[in-house]
C-alpha positions in Angstrom: -76.0 -260.1 118.8 -75.4 -256.4 118.7 -77.0 -254.0 120.7 -76.1 -250.7 122.5 -75.2 -250.6 126.2 -75.4 -248.1 128.9 -72.4 -248.8 131.5 -72.1 -245.2 133.0 -74.2 -242.7 133.6 -73.2 -239.5 131.0 -73.9 -238.0 127.8 -74.7 -239.6 124.8 -71.2 -240.7 124.1 -71.8 -243.3 126.8 -74.1 -245.0 124.2 -71.5 -248.3 123.1 -72.1 -250.3 120.7 -71.8 -254.3 122.3 -72.1 -258.0 121.6 -74.8 -258.9 124.0 -76.1 -262.4 125.0 -79.0 -263.9 122.6 -82.3 -263.6 124.1 -84.4 -266.7 124.3 -88.4 -266.5 124.7 -89.7 -268.0 127.9 -93.5 -269.3 128.7 -95.8 -266.7 127.7 -92.8 -264.6 125.2 -91.9 -263.7 121.7 -88.6 -263.3 120.2 -89.1 -260.4 118.1 -86.3 -259.5 115.6 -86.1 -255.8 115.5 -87.1 -253.8 112.2 -87.5 -249.9 113.9 -86.6 -248.9 117.0 -88.1 -245.5 118.8 -86.2 -242.9 120.4 -87.4 -241.1 123.2 -86.4 -238.0 125.5 -87.2 -240.8 128.7 -84.1 -242.2 127.8 -81.8 -239.4 127.8 -82.9 -239.3 131.5 -82.6 -242.3 132.1 -78.9 -242.0 130.8 -77.9 -238.6 132.4 -78.8 -240.5 136.2 -82.0 -238.2 136.2 -84.2 -241.5 136.6 -81.7 -244.3 138.0 -81.4 -247.5 136.0 -78.9 -250.2 137.5 -76.2 -250.8 135.4 -75.2 -251.9 133.1 -78.5 -252.0 130.8 -79.8 -251.7 127.4 -82.0 -248.6 127.1 -85.2 -248.0 124.7 -88.8 -249.0 125.8 -90.6 -248.7 122.1 -89.9 -251.2 118.7 -91.2 -253.1 116.0 -90.6 -256.0 114.4 -91.3 -259.4 113.7 -91.9 -262.4 115.6 -89.1 -264.6 115.2 -90.2 -267.3 118.1 -93.2 -267.7 120.4 -92.5 -269.1 123.7 -95.1 -271.7 125.5 -98.7 -270.5 126.7 -98.7 -267.9 123.9 -101.2 -267.2 121.7 -102.8 -264.8 119.6 -99.3 -264.3 117.9 -97.5 -266.5 115.7 -94.3 -266.7 113.5 -94.0 -263.8 111.1 -96.2 -261.4 112.7 -95.8 -257.9 112.4 -95.6 -256.5 116.1 -94.9 -253.1 118.1 -95.1 -252.2 121.9 -94.1 -249.3 123.5 -93.2 -251.4 127.1 -89.9 -253.2 126.6 -88.7 -254.7 130.0 -85.3 -255.2 130.5 -83.1 -255.3 128.5 -84.2 -252.5 126.5 -85.3 -251.7 122.7 -81.9 -251.1 121.6 -80.8 -254.3 120.1 -81.1 -256.6 117.2 -83.3 -258.9 119.2 -85.4 -258.7 122.1 -88.0 -260.6 124.3 -91.2 -259.4 125.0 -93.9 -260.6 127.5 -97.1 -261.3 125.1 -99.8 -259.9 126.7 -97.3 -256.3 126.6 -97.4 -256.4 122.4 -100.1 -255.6 120.2 -100.2 -256.9 116.7 -99.5 -254.1 113.9 -102.6 -253.8 111.5 -101.8 -254.4 107.6 -101.3 -251.1 106.1 -99.1 -249.6 108.9 -95.4 -250.6 108.6 -92.9 -251.1 111.2 -91.1 -247.9 110.8 -94.5 -245.8 111.0 -95.6 -248.6 114.0 -92.3 -247.8 115.6 -92.5 -243.8 115.3 -96.1 -243.8 116.5 -96.8 -246.1 119.5 -95.4 -244.3 122.4 -96.4 -240.9 121.6 -99.9 -242.2 119.8 -100.4 -243.7 123.1 -99.6 -240.5 125.4 -101.6 -238.2 122.9 -104.1 -240.7 123.4 -104.1 -240.2 127.1 -103.7 -236.2 126.6 -106.8 -235.9 125.1 -108.8 -238.4 126.5 -107.7 -238.5 130.1 -105.4 -235.7 131.3 -107.4 -233.4 130.0 -110.7 -234.1 127.4 -110.5 -231.8 125.0 -113.4 -230.2 123.3 -114.9 -228.8 120.3 -114.3 -225.0 120.4 -111.1 -225.1 123.1 -108.1 -223.3 122.3 -105.3 -225.2 123.6 -101.2 -224.2 124.0 -98.9 -227.4 123.0 -95.4 -226.4 123.5 -92.3 -228.1 121.1 -95.5 -228.6 118.7 -92.8 -229.7 115.8 -91.5 -232.9 118.1 -93.0 -236.1 118.2 -95.6 -235.9 120.3 -96.5 -232.2 119.6 -96.9 -233.2 116.2 -99.3 -236.1 116.7 -101.2 -234.4 119.2 -101.4 -231.0 117.1 -103.3 -233.2 114.3 -105.5 -235.0 117.0 -106.3 -231.8 118.5 -107.2 -230.2 115.1 -109.3 -233.0 114.5 -111.6 -233.1 117.2 -112.4 -228.9 116.4 -109.9 -227.3 119.1 -108.0 -224.5 118.1 -104.4 -225.2 118.7 -101.7 -222.8 119.5 -97.8 -224.0 118.7 -94.5 -222.7 120.3 -91.1 -224.0 118.2 -87.9 -222.6 117.9 -87.1 -222.1 114.3 -88.6 -221.6 110.8 -88.6 -224.8 109.6 -90.1 -226.1 112.8 -92.7 -223.4 112.4 -93.3 -224.7 108.9 -93.9 -228.3 110.3 -96.6 -227.7 113.2 -98.5 -225.5 110.9 -98.5 -228.5 108.3 -99.7 -230.3 110.7 -102.8 -228.4 112.0 -101.8 -225.9 114.2 -103.9 -222.6 113.4 -101.1 -220.0 115.5 -97.2 -220.5 115.7 -95.5 -218.6 118.1 -91.6 -218.8 117.9 -90.7 -218.1 121.8 -86.6 -217.9 120.7 -88.5 -214.4 118.9 -91.1 -213.2 121.6 -92.8 -213.9 124.6 -95.5 -216.8 124.6 -96.9 -215.3 126.7 -97.8 -212.3 125.7 -98.7 -214.0 122.6 -101.0 -216.1 124.0 -102.4 -213.1 125.8 -102.9 -211.1 122.4 -104.4 -214.1 120.4 -106.8 -214.9 123.1 -107.8 -211.6 123.6 -106.6 -211.6 127.6 -108.7 -214.8 128.2 -106.0 -217.3 127.8 -106.3 -220.9 126.6 -108.4 -223.6 127.9 -105.1 -226.3 128.1 -101.7 -226.5 128.2 -99.7 -229.5 127.2 -95.7 -229.0 128.4 -93.7 -231.3 127.4 -90.6 -228.9 128.1 -91.0 -228.7 132.1 -88.4 -226.4 133.7 -88.3 -223.4 131.0 -92.1 -223.2 130.3 -93.3 -224.0 133.5 -94.5 -220.5 135.2 -95.1 -218.9 131.7 -97.4 -222.0 130.9 -99.1 -220.9 134.3 -99.6 -217.6 133.7 -100.8 -218.9 129.8 -104.1 -220.3 131.4 -107.5 -218.9 131.6 -109.5 -219.4 134.8 -110.2 -223.1 135.5 -107.7 -223.8 132.9 -105.8 -227.1 132.7 -102.0 -227.5 132.5 -100.8 -231.3 131.4 -97.0 -231.5 131.9 -96.1 -234.6 130.5 -92.7 -234.4 130.6 -89.3 -232.0 131.4 -86.6 -231.5 128.4 -85.6 -228.9 129.6 -85.3 -229.8 133.2 -87.4 -230.1 136.6 -90.0 -228.0 137.3 -90.0 -225.6 140.0 -91.9 -225.2 143.4 -94.9 -223.2 142.5 -97.1 -221.3 145.3 -101.0 -222.5 144.7 -102.2 -221.3 148.1 -103.2 -217.8 147.2 -105.4 -218.5 144.4 -104.2 -215.9 142.2 -104.0 -217.9 139.1 -107.0 -218.5 139.0 -108.6 -222.0 139.7 -106.0 -223.6 137.7 -105.6 -227.4 137.3 -102.3 -229.2 137.1 -101.8 -233.0 136.2 -98.2 -234.8 135.7 -99.9 -238.0 133.9 -97.3 -241.1 133.5 -98.1 -243.2 130.4 -97.4 -246.8 132.2 -100.5 -246.1 134.5 -102.4 -245.3 131.4 -101.6 -248.8 129.9 -101.1 -250.7 133.2 -103.4 -253.6 131.6 -103.1 -255.9 128.9 -106.9 -254.6 127.5 -106.3 -251.3 127.7 -103.0 -251.4 126.1 -104.8 -253.2 123.2 -107.7 -251.0 123.1 -105.9 -247.4 122.8 -103.1 -249.0 120.7 -105.8 -249.8 118.2 -107.3 -246.1 118.6 -104.0 -244.7 117.3 -103.6 -247.1 114.3 -107.1 -246.6 113.2 -106.0 -242.4 113.4 -103.3 -243.6 111.0 -105.3 -245.7 108.9 -108.5 -243.2 108.4 -105.6 -240.5 107.6 -106.4 -238.5 110.3 -102.6 -238.9 111.5 -99.6 -238.0 109.2 -97.0 -240.1 110.9 -93.4 -237.7 110.3 -90.1 -239.6 110.9 -87.4 -237.4 111.1 -84.6 -239.5 110.4 -83.2 -243.0 110.4 -80.2 -243.7 112.4 -78.4 -247.5 112.4 -78.5 -248.5 115.6 -74.4 -248.0 116.5 -75.5 -244.3 115.8 -78.0 -244.0 119.0 -75.7 -241.7 121.1 -75.9 -239.1 117.9 -79.5 -239.8 117.8 -80.0 -239.0 121.5 -78.0 -235.9 120.7 -79.9 -234.5 118.2 -82.8 -235.0 120.1 -81.6 -233.0 122.9 -80.2 -230.1 120.7 -83.5 -229.7 119.4 -81.9 -230.4 115.9 -84.9 -232.5 114.8 -88.4 -232.6 113.5 -90.9 -235.3 114.5 -89.6 -238.5 115.4 -85.9 -240.2 115.3 -85.5 -244.6 114.4 -83.0 -246.2 115.2 -83.0 -249.3 112.3 -80.0 -252.7 113.7 
C-alpha cells in the first residue's frame, strides 16, 4: 500500500511517498478505501515540529472513501458505504487505505460526493463550532473574517451571510477578493494594500466589529483585538502566521473583550456530537446553502507540493489529495 510518511521534521520536502504495511480492521473498526484526503494547516504544524509527533508517521486527519471491510462488533455501516471522517487516528489519512474506529466515521448522504465530503467535513465542523459555540452568531452583527478565501473562510462567510451577519473579509489578492465576494462577503479588505484595522474602523463608523474569526495568528492578533467593539469576541482558531504574542489585558483598555481559543476535538468528543454536527454540515450542502469550493486536486505523491502551496497562500478554497 502506498502512503506518505514523515521520517523527520522539516519543510514540505520531508513528505515522502513510501510503501506502508496494509492495515487490517479489528473489532469495532472499518477498513476504508480512500477516495479523497483533505489537506489542512494542522498537518504543516506537525510536519514542522511545532506540534510534536512521534516519528515516523503518516499525516492527515480528514478523508472520504468506501468501506472495504468491517470488523466484529460494527453495526450501522456496511461494505460499500461512502463514509467520511475528520478524526483519523495514527497512522493518518495520507494513504490508499485506512482503518478507522467505526464510531468516529459518518455516513455520507446521497447527493454529497466523496470529494465534497473530504473537502467540507473538517472545516464544516469547525465552522459549526465557531458559529454555535465560540461565538453564537446573531442576525445584525458584524464579523471580521481573516483569510476569507481559505477553506474555512469561504464556508464561514457563506454560513454567516445566511444567518444575517454582515461579513467583512480580509484577503491578499484580487483573485481571493473575488472568491470572498462570491461567497457572500459584504466588504473585503486587501491587507496587502491597506491597514485592515483602519478599514474596519471606517466600515463600522469607529464602533468595531462584534466578533473576529482569526485563523492567522501572529500577524493579525493585535489588529484583531483593536478591531473589536467593547464587549466583542476574538475567536482565535488557528495560527498560520505563527504563535500569537503575549497581550496585556489587565488594564481594561481593550474594551471588556472576550478571547477564546477553540480546539475542534473538544466539540466532537462523543460519537453523538460528531454525528449531529456532521449531519448539520451535510444539510448545508443538500439545501444549497453551501458551495464547497475545491481549489485543487493533487496526486497523493504530490502531498509536499500541496502543503507548500497551502503555506505560501497560493490557493483558494480546499486542497485535496487523491490516491
